[in-house]
C-alpha positions as CSV (number, residue, x, y, z in Angstrom):
1,X,0.0,0.0,0.0
2,X,1.4,3.4,-1.0
3,X,0.3,6.5,0.9
4,X,0.4,9.9,-0.8
5,X,3.2,8.6,-3.0
6,X,5.7,9.1,-0.2
7,X,5.3,6.1,2.1
8,X,4.8,2.4,1.4
9,X,3.4,0.0,3.9
10,X,3.8,-3.7,3.3
11,X,2.4,-6.6,5.2
12,X,-1.4,-6.1,5.2
13,X,-3.0,-9.5,4.8
14,X,-6.3,-10.6,3.6
15,X,-7.4,-13.6,5.6
16,X,-10.4,-15.9,5.0
17,X,-11.9,-16.4,8.5
18,X,-15.0,-18.2,9.7
19,X,-17.0,-15.0,9.0
20,X,-15.5,-14.3,5.6
21,X,-12.6,-12.2,4.3
22,X,-11.0,-9.6,6.6
23,X,-7.9,-7.4,6.5
24,X,-5.1,-7.8,9.1
25,X,-2.4,-5.1,9.5
26,X,1.3,-5.9,9.6
27,X,2.3,-7.6,12.9
28,X,5.3,-8.9,14.7
29,X,5.6,-11.6,17.3
30,X,6.5,-10.8,20.8
31,X,6.2,-11.9,24.5
32,X,3.7,-10.9,27.1
33,X,2.5,-12.3,30.4
34,X,-0.8,-14.0,31.0
35,X,-3.0,-13.6,34.2
36,X,-0.8,-16.2,36.0
37,X,2.4,-14.3,35.1
38,X,3.6,-16.8,32.6
39,X,5.4,-15.5,29.5
40,X,3.4,-16.3,26.3
41,X,3.9,-15.5,22.6
42,X,1.5,-13.0,21.2
43,X,1.2,-10.8,18.0
44,X,1.3,-7.0,18.1
45,X,0.0,-4.8,15.3
46,X,2.7,-2.7,13.6
47,X,0.2,-0.2,12.2
48,X,-2.2,1.7,14.4
49,X,-4.7,4.2,13.4
50,X,-4.7,7.3,15.6
51,X,-6.9,10.3,16.3
52,X,-10.6,10.9,16.6
53,X,-11.3,9.5,13.1
54,X,-9.1,6.4,13.6
55,X,-12.0,3.9,13.3
56,X,-13.3,5.5,10.1
57,X,-9.8,5.6,8.6
58,X,-9.1,2.0,9.5
59,X,-12.4,0.8,8.0
60,X,-11.8,2.9,4.8
61,X,-8.3,1.6,4.3
62,X,-9.2,-2.1,5.0
63,X,-12.3,-1.9,2.8
64,X,-10.2,-0.4,0.0
65,X,-7.7,-3.3,0.3
66,X,-10.5,-5.8,0.2
67,X,-12.1,-4.1,-2.8
68,X,-8.8,-4.1,-4.7
69,X,-8.2,-7.7,-3.9
70,X,-11.7,-8.8,-5.1
71,X,-11.3,-6.7,-8.2
72,X,-8.0,-8.3,-9.1
73,X,-9.2,-11.8,-8.4
74,X,-12.7,-11.4,-9.8
75,X,-14.9,-14.1,-8.3
76,X,-12.0,-15.9,-6.6
77,X,-12.4,-19.6,-6.3
78,X,-10.8,-21.7,-3.6
79,X,-8.2,-22.7,-6.2
80,X,-7.4,-19.0,-6.9
81,X,-7.1,-18.3,-3.2
82,X,-4.9,-21.3,-2.7
83,X,-2.6,-20.1,-5.6
84,X,-2.4,-16.6,-4.1
85,X,-1.6,-18.1,-0.7
86,X,1.1,-20.3,-2.2
87,X,2.7,-17.3,-4.0
88,X,2.7,-15.3,-0.8
89,X,4.3,-18.2,1.1
90,X,7.0,-18.6,-1.5
91,X,8.0,-15.0,-1.6
92,X,7.7,-14.0,2.1
93,X,10.5,-14.5,4.5
94,X,8.5,-13.2,7.6
95,X,7.4,-15.5,10.4
96,X,4.0,-17.1,9.6
97,X,1.0,-17.4,11.9
98,X,-1.2,-20.4,11.8
99,X,-3.6,-18.5,9.5
100,X,-1.6,-17.6,6.4
101,X,-2.5,-14.6,4.2
102,X,-4.4,-15.0,0.9
103,X,-2.8,-11.9,-0.6
């Protein structure tokens, strides 16, 4: 994603969840403590939307990403989604979560 032709943000993912497609921002893996004080792995968002319009901006950007994805893929079949996921897996060197991106 390129913003105002001056900044590029990579790592937004489109994920097919139980309620359909959704956009997940770039994330990194880190450690935190649970209620018992045990250290556990967790994921932290690298992009946060700030300000009084943050929710609107977040929804607009995520919807734009989904719209672009669906336009590029047309009526994406499971095979198309699997091919897109395979391409992402081959070219990405970042750590993967259990739910791999489709785009």
